[in-house]
C-alpha positions in Angstrom: 214.9 106.4 120.3 216.3 105.7 123.5 213.4 103.4 123.8 214.0 101.3 120.6 218.0 101.0 121.9 216.9 99.8 125.1 214.2 97.0 123.6 217.1 96.2 121.5 218.9 95.5 124.3 216.6 93.7 126.3 215.3 91.3 123.3 219.5 90.9 122.3 219.4 87.0 124.1 215.2 86.7 122.8 215.7 87.5 119.2 218.8 86.7 117.3 217.4 87.3 114.3 217.0 90.7 115.1 220.2 91.6 115.7 221.6 89.2 112.9 219.5 91.1 110.1 221.4 93.6 108.0 218.1 95.2 107.5 215.3 95.7 109.6 212.1 98.2 109.4 210.8 99.6 112.9 207.7 101.5 113.1 206.7 104.6 115.5 203.7 103.2 117.3 203.1 106.1 118.7 200.8 108.0 116.5 197.7 109.1 118.4 199.8 111.4 121.1 203.6 110.3 120.1 203.5 108.5 123.5 202.0 105.5 125.4 200.3 107.5 127.8 196.4 106.5 127.1 198.0 102.5 127.3 199.3 103.3 130.6 196.4 105.2 132.1 193.6 102.6 132.8 192.7 102.2 136.2 193.3 98.7 136.5 196.9 99.6 136.2 197.1 101.9 139.3 200.2 103.9 137.8 201.7 106.3 140.9 205.0 107.2 138.6 205.9 108.0 135.2 209.4 108.9 134.1 208.1 110.8 130.6 211.4 110.7 128.2 211.2 113.5 125.6 212.9 113.6 122.3 210.7 115.1 119.7 211.0 117.6 117.3 209.0 121.1 118.4 206.8 121.2 121.8 209.0 119.7 123.9 205.6 119.5 126.3 203.3 118.4 123.8 202.6 114.8 124.6 202.0 115.8 128.1 199.5 118.2 127.2 198.5 116.1 124.8 197.9 113.3 127.4 196.4 115.5 129.8 193.5 117.0 127.3 192.5 113.5 126.3 192.1 112.5 129.9 190.2 115.2 130.5 187.8 114.6 127.6 188.1 111.0 128.9 187.5 111.2 132.6 191.0 109.6 133.5 193.3 110.9 136.4 196.3 112.7 134.9 197.8 115.8 137.0 197.3 119.3 136.1 199.8 120.5 133.4 201.1 123.3 134.5 200.8 125.6 131.2 203.1 128.3 132.3 205.9 125.6 132.9 205.1 124.4 129.9 205.1 127.3 127.6 209.3 127.6 127.4 210.2 126.7 124.0 213.7 125.9 125.4 213.3 124.3 128.6 215.1 125.5 131.2 215.7 122.2 133.7 216.0 118.8 132.3 213.1 117.4 134.6 209.7 118.7 135.1 207.1 117.3 137.7 203.7 117.3 137.3 202.2 116.2 140.9 199.3 113.6 141.5 196.2 115.5 142.6 195.6 112.5 145.5 192.7 111.1 143.5 194.2 108.6 141.7 196.4 110.7 138.6 199.8 109.6 138.7 202.5 111.5 139.1 204.4 112.8 135.9 208.4 113.1 135.8 209.0 114.3 132.0 212.2 115.2 130.9 212.9 117.3 128.0 216.1 115.8 125.9 216.9 119.2 124.8 217.5 121.7 127.9 219.3 124.7 129.2 220.5 122.7 132.1 222.1 119.6 130.3 222.9 121.3 127.0 225.4 123.9 127.6 223.6 126.5 125.5 223.5 124.3 122.2 219.8 123.3 122.2 218.7 124.7 119.1 222.1 122.9 117.6 221.4 119.6 118.8 217.8 119.7 118.0 218.5 120.7 114.6 221.0 118.0 114.4 218.9 115.4 115.8 215.8 116.2 113.1 212.7 113.5 113.2 213.3 113.3 109.6 217.0 112.5 109.4 217.2 108.5 108.9 220.9 107.9 109.6 222.9 108.5 112.7 226.9 107.6 113.4 227.7 105.9 116.0 228.9 109.0 117.5 225.7 110.5 117.2 223.9 108.1 118.9 226.3 108.0 121.6 226.1 111.7 122.1 222.4 111.4 122.1 222.8 108.4 125.2 225.1 110.8 126.9 222.4 113.4 126.8 219.8 111.5 128.0 222.1 109.7 130.8 223.1 113.3 131.9 219.2 114.3 132.3 218.7 111.4 134.4 221.5 111.7 136.7 220.8 115.1 137.2 217.5 114.1 138.3 218.6 111.0 140.2 217.5 112.0 143.7 214.0 113.2 142.8 213.4 110.2 140.6 214.4 108.1 144.2 212.3 110.6 145.9 208.8 109.9 143.7 209.7 106.0 143.8 210.0 105.6 147.6 206.8 108.2 148.0 205.0 105.6 145.5 206.3 102.7 147.6 205.5 104.1 150.7 202.0 104.8 149.9 201.6 101.3 148.0 202.5 99.8 151.5 200.1 102.2 153.2 197.6 101.2 151.1 198.0 97.3 151.4 198.3 97.7 155.3 194.7 99.7 155.4 193.0 97.0 153.1 195.0 94.2 155.5 193.5 96.0 158.6 189.8 96.4 157.1 
């Protein structure tokens, strides 16, 4: 949902019809693993850090677990997804970091939307309120959801910055080594 809103905002100038239509049909393209991981993980993309935002019903780690299995089957570098950390029904943290193995796998920063750290003891009722099968949300519900997502990112801002800086430093080092060779 957050991605849909971001795309909507980004396309506002490009697609006036998208804004002016009273009704529109949107298709969730995340059918295989319910996330676009396989598209991002092609070796030529050289992805270093993935910010993974989970807002699905059920297991908040299902997408990263399925991606790890898919990558293992297809010999695609992906970090180890620690099953101890991902066995939590209600995540205790707003951000879980699955670090690169240094062999081409990206670092994945996974943000379960509903977690103990930012939901203030209301994880189950928030999950129920934002069911996958609920088709209409009021403006206040959308605002609440966006605030929750924003809170997750704000709580993890320093970690995000740290891992992005690490990635930039590593890329700069690789470019310097290639230029020297």
